[in-house]
C-alpha atoms as a printed R data frame, in Angstrom:
    type eleno elety resid chain resno       x       y       z
1   ATOM     1    CA   UNK     A     1  10.655   8.336  -8.822
2   ATOM     2    CA   UNK     A     2  12.540   5.554  -7.093
3   ATOM     3    CA   UNK     A     3  11.375   2.020  -7.832
4   ATOM     4    CA   UNK     A     4   9.790   0.318  -4.819
5   ATOM     5    CA   UNK     A     5  10.614  -3.312  -4.131
6   ATOM     6    CA   UNK     A     6   7.504  -5.475  -4.064
7   ATOM     7    CA   UNK     A     7   7.038  -9.095  -3.049
8   ATOM     8    CA   UNK     A     8   4.571 -10.827  -5.402
9   ATOM     9    CA   UNK     A     9   2.937 -14.203  -5.463
10  ATOM    10    CA   UNK     A    10   4.977 -16.202  -7.954
11  ATOM    11    CA   UNK     A    11   1.914 -17.162 -10.000
12  ATOM    12    CA   UNK     A    12   1.836 -13.608 -11.474
13  ATOM    13    CA   UNK     A    13   5.133 -14.497 -13.198
14  ATOM    14    CA   UNK     A    14   5.273 -18.274 -13.645
15  ATOM    15    CA   UNK     A    15   2.763 -21.155 -14.053
16  ATOM    16    CA   UNK     A    16   2.814 -22.444 -10.476
17  ATOM    17    CA   UNK     A    17  -0.888 -22.391  -9.568
18  ATOM    18    CA   UNK     A    18  -2.513 -25.583  -8.323
19  ATOM    19    CA   UNK     A    19  -3.880 -26.151 -11.857
20  ATOM    20    CA   UNK     A    20  -0.565 -25.321 -13.554
21  ATOM    21    CA   UNK     A    21  -1.752 -21.882 -14.624
22  ATOM    22    CA   UNK     A    22  -0.287 -18.379 -14.483
23  ATOM    23    CA   UNK     A    23  -2.296 -15.325 -13.407
24  ATOM    24    CA   UNK     A    24  -2.544 -12.391 -15.818
25  ATOM    25    CA   UNK     A    25  -3.845  -9.215 -14.180
26  ATOM    26    CA   UNK     A    26  -3.966  -5.946 -16.157
27  ATOM    27    CA   UNK     A    27  -2.910  -3.691 -13.289
28  ATOM    28    CA   UNK     A    28  -0.065  -5.940 -12.146
29  ATOM    29    CA   UNK     A    29   1.251  -6.254 -15.693
30  ATOM    30    CA   UNK     A    30   1.438  -2.449 -15.866
31  ATOM    31    CA   UNK     A    31   2.952  -2.175 -12.385
32  ATOM    32    CA   UNK     A    32   5.809  -4.595 -13.088
33  ATOM    33    CA   UNK     A    33   7.833  -2.053 -15.070
34  ATOM    34    CA   UNK     A    34   7.594   0.538 -12.274
35  ATOM    35    CA   UNK     A    35   8.878  -1.651  -9.447
36  ATOM    36    CA   UNK     A    36  11.655  -4.052  -8.554
37  ATOM    37    CA   UNK     A    37  10.180  -7.416  -7.707
38  ATOM    38    CA   UNK     A    38  10.794 -10.661  -5.921
39  ATOM    39    CA   UNK     A    39   8.272 -13.476  -5.851
40  ATOM    40    CA   UNK     A    40   7.389 -16.604  -3.928
41  ATOM    41    CA   UNK     A    41   4.891 -19.465  -4.007
42  ATOM    42    CA   UNK     A    42   4.558 -20.801  -0.453
43  ATOM    43    CA   UNK     A    43   2.737 -23.936  -1.631
44  ATOM    44    CA   UNK     A    44   5.542 -24.917  -3.995
45  ATOM    45    CA   UNK     A    45   8.126 -24.000  -1.354
46  ATOM    46    CA   UNK     A    46   6.638 -26.490   1.135
47  ATOM    47    CA   UNK     A    47   6.996 -29.269  -1.426
48  ATOM    48    CA   UNK     A    48   3.669 -29.355  -3.252
49  ATOM    49    CA   UNK     A    49   3.914 -30.018  -6.972
50  ATOM    50    CA   UNK     A    50   2.526 -28.291 -10.070
51  ATOM    51    CA   UNK     A    51  -0.222 -29.139 -10.775
52  ATOM    52    CA   UNK     A    52  -1.374 -30.327  -7.356
53  ATOM    53    CA   UNK     A    53  -4.553 -31.328  -5.536
54  ATOM    54    CA   UNK     A    54  -6.225 -28.252  -4.042
55  ATOM    55    CA   UNK     A    55  -5.762 -27.288  -0.409
56  ATOM    56    CA   UNK     A    56  -8.292 -25.571   1.854
57  ATOM    57    CA   UNK     A    57  -8.437 -23.832   5.220
58  ATOM    58    CA   UNK     A    58 -10.447 -25.760   7.753
59  ATOM    59    CA   UNK     A    59 -12.041 -24.147  10.802
60  ATOM    60    CA   UNK     A    60 -11.246 -26.181  13.905
61  ATOM    61    CA   UNK     A    61 -10.038 -25.252  17.398
62  ATOM    62    CA   UNK     A    62  -7.452 -23.389  15.288
63  ATOM    63    CA   UNK     A    63  -7.257 -22.953  11.532
64  ATOM    64    CA   UNK     A    64  -5.775 -25.888   9.640
65  ATOM    65    CA   UNK     A    65  -4.373 -26.167   6.124
66  ATOM    66    CA   UNK     A    66  -5.687 -29.400   4.661
67  ATOM    67    CA   UNK     A    67  -5.407 -31.195   1.314
68  ATOM    68    CA   UNK     A    68  -8.781 -33.001   1.159
69  ATOM    69    CA   UNK     A    69  -7.866 -35.393  -1.666
70  ATOM    70    CA   UNK     A    70  -4.859 -36.838   0.175
71  ATOM    71    CA   UNK     A    71  -5.891 -36.121   3.759
72  ATOM    72    CA   UNK     A    72  -2.575 -34.309   4.376
73  ATOM    73    CA   UNK     A    73  -2.486 -31.749   7.194
74  ATOM    74    CA   UNK     A    74  -0.025 -29.125   5.938
75  ATOM    75    CA   UNK     A    75  -0.513 -26.656   8.792
76  ATOM    76    CA   UNK     A    76   2.781 -27.090  10.632
77  ATOM    77    CA   UNK     A    77   4.771 -27.392   7.419
78  ATOM    78    CA   UNK     A    78   3.393 -24.059   6.201
79  ATOM    79    CA   UNK     A    79   3.832 -22.301   9.552
80  ATOM    80    CA   UNK     A    80   7.457 -23.460   9.745
81  ATOM    81    CA   UNK     A    81   8.136 -22.182   6.224
82  ATOM    82    CA   UNK     A    82   6.563 -18.792   7.001
83  ATOM    83    CA   UNK     A    83   8.631 -18.372  10.168
84  ATOM    84    CA   UNK     A    84  11.828 -19.042   8.222
85  ATOM    85    CA   UNK     A    85  10.839 -16.823   5.270
86  ATOM    86    CA   UNK     A    86  10.199 -13.786   7.473
87  ATOM    87    CA   UNK     A    87  13.915 -13.564   8.299
88  ATOM    88    CA   UNK     A    88  14.679 -12.425   4.760
89  ATOM    89    CA   UNK     A    89  12.071  -9.684   4.290
90  ATOM    90    CA   UNK     A    90  13.713  -6.472   5.470
91  ATOM    91    CA   UNK     A    91  13.943  -4.221   2.400
92  ATOM    92    CA   UNK     A    92  10.498  -4.740   0.832
93  ATOM    93    CA   UNK     A    93   8.172  -1.752   0.366
94  ATOM    94    CA   UNK     A    94   4.949  -3.634  -0.323
95  ATOM    95    CA   UNK     A    95   3.363  -7.026  -0.982
96  ATOM    96    CA   UNK     A    96   0.834  -8.196  -3.606
97  ATOM    97    CA   UNK     A    97  -0.533 -11.715  -3.206
98  ATOM    98    CA   UNK     A    98  -2.999 -13.959  -5.049
99  ATOM    99    CA   UNK     A    99  -6.630 -13.441  -4.096
100 ATOM   100    CA   UNK     A   100  -8.682 -16.334  -2.667
101 ATOM   101    CA   UNK     A   101  -5.607 -18.560  -2.301
102 ATOM   102    CA   UNK     A   102  -5.462 -20.673   0.900
103 ATOM   103    CA   UNK     A   103  -1.887 -19.461   1.335
104 ATOM   104    CA   UNK     A   104  -2.023 -15.919  -0.082
105 ATOM   105    CA   UNK     A   105  -5.583 -14.538  -0.060
106 ATOM   106    CA   UNK     A   106  -6.244 -11.279   1.823
107 ATOM   107    CA   UNK     A   107  -9.659 -11.405   3.548
108 ATOM   108    CA   UNK     A   108 -10.782 -13.463   0.546
109 ATOM   109    CA   UNK     A   109  -9.973 -17.136   1.243
110 ATOM   110    CA   UNK     A   110 -12.851 -19.549   1.827
111 ATOM   111    CA   UNK     A   111 -13.036 -20.983   5.336
112 ATOM   112    CA   UNK     A   112 -14.519 -24.477   5.552
113 ATOM   113    CA   UNK     A   113 -16.147 -26.466   8.304
114 ATOM   114    CA   UNK     A   114 -17.719 -29.902   7.803
115 ATOM   115    CA   UNK     A   115 -17.368 -29.514   4.057
116 ATOM   116    CA   UNK     A   116 -19.271 -26.223   3.952
117 ATOM   117    CA   UNK     A   117 -17.979 -22.666   3.447
118 ATOM   118    CA   UNK     A   118 -18.638 -20.777   6.705
119 ATOM   119    CA   UNK     A   119 -16.834 -17.493   5.995
120 ATOM   120    CA   UNK     A   120 -13.766 -15.768   4.567
121 ATOM   121    CA   UNK     A   121 -10.314 -15.406   6.082
122 ATOM   122    CA   UNK     A   122  -6.689 -14.592   5.257
123 ATOM   123    CA   UNK     A   123  -4.522 -17.262   3.699
124 ATOM   124    CA   UNK     A   124  -1.828 -18.700   5.983
125 ATOM   125    CA   UNK     A   125   1.083 -16.890   4.305
126 ATOM   126    CA   UNK     A   126  -0.798 -13.570   4.126
127 ATOM   127    CA   UNK     A   127  -1.740 -13.839   7.805
128 ATOM   128    CA   UNK     A   128   1.860 -14.530   8.804
129 ATOM   129    CA   UNK     A   129   3.147 -11.513   6.864
130 ATOM   130    CA   UNK     A   130   0.490  -9.260   8.388
131 ATOM   131    CA   UNK     A   131   1.397 -10.283  11.918
132 ATOM   132    CA   UNK     A   132   5.137  -9.865  11.358
133 ATOM   133    CA   UNK     A   133   4.927  -6.589   9.393
134 ATOM   134    CA   UNK     A   134   1.699  -4.827  10.413
135 ATOM   135    CA   UNK     A   135   2.790  -1.488   8.864
136 ATOM   136    CA   UNK     A   136   3.850  -2.909   5.494
137 ATOM   137    CA   UNK     A   137   1.366  -2.305   2.606
138 ATOM   138    CA   UNK     A   138  -0.142  -5.690   1.720
139 ATOM   139    CA   UNK     A   139  -3.009  -6.492  -0.661
140 ATOM   140    CA   UNK     A   140  -4.127  -9.142  -3.122
141 ATOM   141    CA   UNK     A   141  -4.890  -8.424  -6.765
142 ATOM   142    CA   UNK     A   142  -8.627  -8.808  -6.194
143 ATOM   143    CA   UNK     A   143  -8.782  -5.991  -3.657
144 ATOM   144    CA   UNK     A   144  -6.547  -3.810  -5.852
145 ATOM   145    CA   UNK     A   145  -9.319  -3.657  -8.469
146 ATOM   146    CA   UNK     A   146 -11.019  -1.179  -6.138
147 ATOM   147    CA   UNK     A   147  -9.779   2.279  -7.183
148 ATOM   148    CA   UNK     A   148  -9.552   3.743  -3.675
149 ATOM   149    CA   UNK     A   149  -7.740   0.702  -2.254
150 ATOM   150    CA   UNK     A   150  -5.327   0.738  -5.213
151 ATOM   151    CA   UNK     A   151  -4.628   4.489  -4.813
152 ATOM   152    CA   UNK     A   152  -4.017   4.028  -1.080
153 ATOM   153    CA   UNK     A   153  -1.729   1.030  -1.658
154 ATOM   154    CA   UNK     A   154   0.379   2.770  -4.312
155 ATOM   155    CA   UNK     A   155   0.682   5.912  -2.179
156 ATOM   156    CA   UNK     A   156   2.021   3.884   0.727
157 ATOM   157    CA   UNK     A   157   4.381   1.766  -1.402
158 ATOM   158    CA   UNK     A   158   6.063   4.677  -3.180
159 ATOM   159    CA   UNK     A   159   6.238   6.673   0.060
160 ATOM   160    CA   UNK     A   160   7.877   3.717   1.812
161 ATOM   161    CA   UNK     A   161  10.487   3.543  -0.949
162 ATOM   162    CA   UNK     A   162  11.416   7.210  -0.578
163 ATOM   163    CA   UNK     A   163  11.616   6.817   3.173
164 ATOM   164    CA   UNK     A   164  13.859   3.770   2.753
165 ATOM   165    CA   UNK     A   165  16.170   5.847   0.553
166 ATOM   166    CA   UNK     A   166  16.399   8.396   3.370
167 ATOM   167    CA   UNK     A   167  17.422   5.619   5.757
168 ATOM   168    CA   UNK     A   168  20.074   4.389   3.326
169 ATOM   169    CA   UNK     A   169  21.717   7.822   3.103
170 ATOM   170    CA   UNK     A   170  20.594   9.861   6.123
171 ATOM   171    CA   UNK     A   171  21.122  13.592   6.531
172 ATOM   172    CA   UNK     A   172  19.354  16.272   8.553
173 ATOM   173    CA   UNK     A   173  18.743  18.319   5.409
174 ATOM   174    CA   UNK     A   174  17.175  15.390   3.556
175 ATOM   175    CA   UNK     A   175  14.902  14.632   6.514
176 ATOM   176    CA   UNK     A   176  13.600  18.217   6.563
177 ATOM   177    CA   UNK     A   177  13.069  18.148   2.784
178 ATOM   178    CA   UNK     A   178  11.289  14.802   2.989
179 ATOM   179    CA   UNK     A   179   8.955  16.052   5.709
180 ATOM   180    CA   UNK     A   180   8.235  19.235   3.741
181 ATOM   181    CA   UNK     A   181   7.363  17.286   0.577
182 ATOM   182    CA   UNK     A   182   4.995  15.013   2.467
183 ATOM   183    CA   UNK     A   183   3.273  17.704   4.539
184 ATOM   184    CA   UNK     A   184  -0.068  17.702   2.737
185 ATOM   185    CA   UNK     A   185  -0.114  13.956   2.178
186 ATOM   186    CA   UNK     A   186   0.413  13.476   5.913
187 ATOM   187    CA   UNK     A   187  -2.228  16.092   6.674
188 ATOM   188    CA   UNK     A   188  -4.687  14.025   4.631
189 ATOM   189    CA   UNK     A   189  -3.923  10.821   6.460
190 ATOM   190    CA   UNK     A   190  -3.522  12.095  10.017
191 ATOM   191    CA   UNK     A   191  -3.070  15.616  11.361
192 ATOM   192    CA   UNK     A   192  -2.138  14.084  14.704
193 ATOM   193    CA   UNK     A   193   0.775  12.180  13.156
194 ATOM   194    CA   UNK     A   194   1.788  15.187  11.030
195 ATOM   195    CA   UNK     A   195   2.218  17.242  14.197
196 ATOM   196    CA   UNK     A   196   4.082  14.420  15.914
197 ATOM   197    CA   UNK     A   197   6.444  13.997  12.946
198 ATOM   198    CA   UNK     A   198   7.139  17.736  12.870
199 ATOM   199    CA   UNK     A   199   8.156  17.576  16.527
200 ATOM   200    CA   UNK     A   200  10.511  14.683  15.793
201 ATOM   201    CA   UNK     A   201  12.208  16.612  12.970
202 ATOM   202    CA   UNK     A   202  12.642  19.678  15.201
203 ATOM   203    CA   UNK     A   203  13.871  17.753  18.263
204 ATOM   204    CA   UNK     A   204  17.414  18.898  18.992
205 ATOM   205    CA   UNK     A   205  17.991  16.278  21.699
206 ATOM   206    CA   UNK     A   206  17.828  13.268  19.373
207 ATOM   207    CA   UNK     A   207  20.684  12.058  17.199
208 ATOM   208    CA   UNK     A   208  20.007  11.890  13.454
209 ATOM   209    CA   UNK     A   209  19.876   8.091  13.588
210 ATOM   210    CA   UNK     A   210  17.327   8.186  16.419
211 ATOM   211    CA   UNK     A   211  15.260  10.818  14.637
212 ATOM   212    CA   UNK     A   212  14.997   8.886  11.397
213 ATOM   213    CA   UNK     A   213  14.270   5.597  13.147
214 ATOM   214    CA   UNK     A   214  11.425   7.119  15.186
215 ATOM   215    CA   UNK     A   215  10.241   9.143  12.192
216 ATOM   216    CA   UNK     A   216   9.952   5.996  10.059
217 ATOM   217    CA   UNK     A   217   7.798   4.198  12.611
218 ATOM   218    CA   UNK     A   218   5.404   7.122  13.071
219 ATOM   219    CA   UNK     A   219   5.274   7.862   9.322
220 ATOM   220    CA   UNK     A   220   4.261   4.289   8.516
221 ATOM   221    CA   UNK     A   221   1.629   4.358  11.253
222 ATOM   222    CA   UNK     A   222   0.250   7.598   9.806
223 ATOM   223    CA   UNK     A   223  -0.288   6.076   6.360
224 ATOM   224    CA   UNK     A   224  -1.833   2.811   7.516
225 ATOM   225    CA   UNK     A   225  -5.520   3.787   7.281
226 ATOM   226    CA   UNK     A   226  -7.096   4.953   4.020
227 ATOM   227    CA   UNK     A   227  -8.177   8.622   4.338
228 ATOM   228    CA   UNK     A   228 -11.804   9.695   3.919
229 ATOM   229    CA   UNK     A   229 -13.194  12.136   1.346
230 ATOM   230    CA   UNK     A   230 -13.602  14.620   4.191
231 ATOM   231    CA   UNK     A   231  -9.864  14.540   4.900
232 ATOM   232    CA   UNK     A   232  -9.041  15.028   1.227
233 ATOM   233    CA   UNK     A   233 -11.386  18.026   1.099
234 ATOM   234    CA   UNK     A   234  -9.683  19.575   4.118
235 ATOM   235    CA   UNK     A   235  -6.258  19.179   2.466
236 ATOM   236    CA   UNK     A   236  -7.468  20.549  -0.869
237 ATOM   237    CA   UNK     A   237  -8.847  23.631   0.851
238 ATOM   238    CA   UNK     A   238  -5.523  24.203   2.637
239 ATOM   239    CA   UNK     A   239  -3.611  23.882  -0.634
240 ATOM   240    CA   UNK     A   240  -6.093  26.115  -2.445
241 ATOM   241    CA   UNK     A   241  -5.341  28.826   0.106
242 ATOM   242    CA   UNK     A   242  -1.845  29.144  -1.385
243 ATOM   243    CA   UNK     A   243  -3.153  30.328  -4.760
244 ATOM   244    CA   UNK     A   244  -6.733  31.553  -4.245
245 ATOM   245    CA   UNK     A   245  -5.690  35.215  -3.982
246 ATOM   246    CA   UNK     A   246  -4.372  34.995  -7.550
247 ATOM   247    CA   UNK     A   247  -7.655  33.711  -8.999
248 ATOM   248    CA   UNK     A   248 -10.718  35.597 -10.171
249 ATOM   249    CA   UNK     A   249 -14.151  35.036  -8.642
250 ATOM   250    CA   UNK     A   250 -15.313  32.685 -11.395
251 ATOM   251    CA   UNK     A   251 -12.263  30.448 -10.919
252 ATOM   252    CA   UNK     A   252 -12.770  30.381  -7.147
253 ATOM   253    CA   UNK     A   253 -16.444  29.524  -7.585
254 ATOM   254    CA   UNK     A   254 -15.604  26.784 -10.072
255 ATOM   255    CA   UNK     A   255 -13.176  25.176  -7.607
256 ATOM   256    CA   UNK     A   256 -15.794  25.269  -4.829
257 ATOM   257    CA   UNK     A   257 -18.367  23.682  -7.155
258 ATOM   258    CA   UNK     A   258 -15.969  20.877  -8.021
259 ATOM   259    CA   UNK     A   259 -15.193  20.382  -4.336
260 ATOM   260    CA   UNK     A   260 -18.913  19.971  -3.639
261 ATOM   261    CA   UNK     A   261 -19.232  17.438  -6.478
262 ATOM   262    CA   UNK     A   262 -16.374  15.453  -4.989
263 ATOM   263    CA   UNK     A   263 -18.023  15.618  -1.563
264 ATOM   264    CA   UNK     A   264 -21.098  13.995  -3.154
265 ATOM   265    CA   UNK     A   265 -18.977  11.398  -4.996
266 ATOM   266    CA   UNK     A   266 -19.948  12.778  -8.396
267 ATOM   267    CA   UNK     A   267 -16.365  13.314  -9.575
268 ATOM   268    CA   UNK     A   268 -13.063  11.608  -8.809
269 ATOM   269    CA   UNK     A   269 -10.349  13.046  -6.582
270 ATOM   270    CA   UNK     A   270  -7.887  13.352  -9.454
271 ATOM   271    CA   UNK     A   271 -10.082  15.996 -11.150
272 ATOM   272    CA   UNK     A   272  -9.408  18.360  -8.242
273 ATOM   273    CA   UNK     A   273  -5.773  17.341  -7.924
274 ATOM   274    CA   UNK     A   274  -5.155  18.081 -11.604
275 ATOM   275    CA   UNK     A   275  -6.849  21.475 -11.296
276 ATOM   276    CA   UNK     A   276  -4.675  22.372  -8.303
277 ATOM   277    CA   UNK     A   277  -1.583  21.181 -10.146
278 ATOM   278    CA   UNK     A   278  -2.534  23.309 -13.159
279 ATOM   279    CA   UNK     A   279  -2.816  26.392 -10.914
280 ATOM   280    CA   UNK     A   280   0.575  25.571  -9.368
281 ATOM   281    CA   UNK     A   281   2.169  25.392 -12.828
282 ATOM   282    CA   UNK     A   282   0.439  28.569 -13.921
283 ATOM   283    CA   UNK     A   283   1.693  30.588 -10.952
284 ATOM   284    CA   UNK     A   284   5.024  28.718 -10.723
285 ATOM   285    CA   UNK     A   285   4.360  27.800  -7.115
286 ATOM   286    CA   UNK     A   286   7.328  25.524  -6.415
287 ATOM   287    CA   UNK     A   287   6.203  24.772  -2.861
288 ATOM   288    CA   UNK     A   288   2.987  23.213  -4.138
289 ATOM   289    CA   UNK     A   289   4.654  21.482  -7.070
290 ATOM   290    CA   UNK     A   290   7.005  19.663  -4.695
291 ATOM   291    CA   UNK     A   291   4.123  18.287  -2.641
292 ATOM   292    CA   UNK     A   292   3.767  14.501  -2.909
293 ATOM   293    CA   UNK     A   293   0.041  14.868  -2.361
294 ATOM   294    CA   UNK     A   294  -0.284  16.032  -5.976
295 ATOM   295    CA   UNK     A   295   1.554  12.986  -7.374
296 ATOM   296    CA   UNK     A   296   2.341  10.327  -4.759
297 ATOM   297    CA   UNK     A   297   3.153   7.713  -7.414
298 ATOM   298    CA   UNK     A   298   3.686   7.657 -11.209
299 ATOM   299    CA   UNK     A   299   0.679   9.122 -13.007
300 ATOM   300    CA   UNK     A   300   0.636   6.263 -15.535
301 ATOM   301    CA   UNK     A   301  -0.481   3.901 -12.744
302 ATOM   302    CA   UNK     A   302  -3.758   5.780 -12.264
303 ATOM   303    CA   UNK     A   303  -6.089   3.446 -14.172
C-alpha cells in the first residue's frame, strides 16, 4: 500500500510540550513506520519556549487563548499563525494532534470561565484545520484509542492516499479500477454517494480532469461519517452473495450466526471480514480479493 502523509503534533517526536516532555503513544509509534510524516507545534511556532507556563482557552464573547501566569493574550498571535500555516497543507492525507492541548485537542480541551472548567472544546489549531479542511481526516491520539474511531480514521487516511495517487497520474482506466476496488467500502459508508460516484465515472460529457476533481470531492464526503453496524451487515450480506452458492448449509448457517453475533456486538467486525476473505481465497474470487473493504489499511495496524 502507498504511504499516506500525516501531519502530527510535534510532541509525538520531540520534547516540546509545555513541561519539556515528549508524548509516547503505542498506536502512533506503530503507525510511524507506515506513513510519511510532517509535524508542527503551534505553541512553539508562535514564540513560546520549552518548557513554558501553561496556556488555557477562556470563554468570553469569543474564545481566547490566555497564559494565566503572565497574563498574555495569545489569541491573535495564534490565529495569525494558523492562517499562514494553512497555505502549505495541500498534500496531507490525515492529521493526528495532541489530546487536551489548548492548541491541538479535538473535542477534548478544557474551556474555562472565571477560573472554572465549564466544558470541552477544540484547541485553536485543531479548530482552524477543521474549518479549512472539513473533509480531511483529523483526530487526536486520545480519540484514536477507541477501536471504531481508529478503524474509521485509518480507512479514510489510506483511501485518501490512493485517491491522491490517482490525481497525480490520472487515467480513465485507473479511475474505473479505483471505483471498482472501493465499491463495497463506499456501499458501507453511503449508498447514495456510491451511486453518485458511479454516475460521475460513467459520464461521457466530462473531461477526465473534471471527472476526477468532482469524484474526489464526493468520495471524501462519502467517507466523512463513521458507518453503523447495520451498514456493515448490509455490505457483508452483499459480499456473501458472491460465494454463498459454493458453500454447504452448515457453512451458510455459521456465517449467519456470526452475523447475528456481530449485530449484538458480541464479536468484532474483523471476525466476519476474515471469514469472507478466507472464502475468497478458497474459491479464488479475484473480484472480492481486490475489494478495499476487506483490507482498507495494513492489517498490522489493527490493534
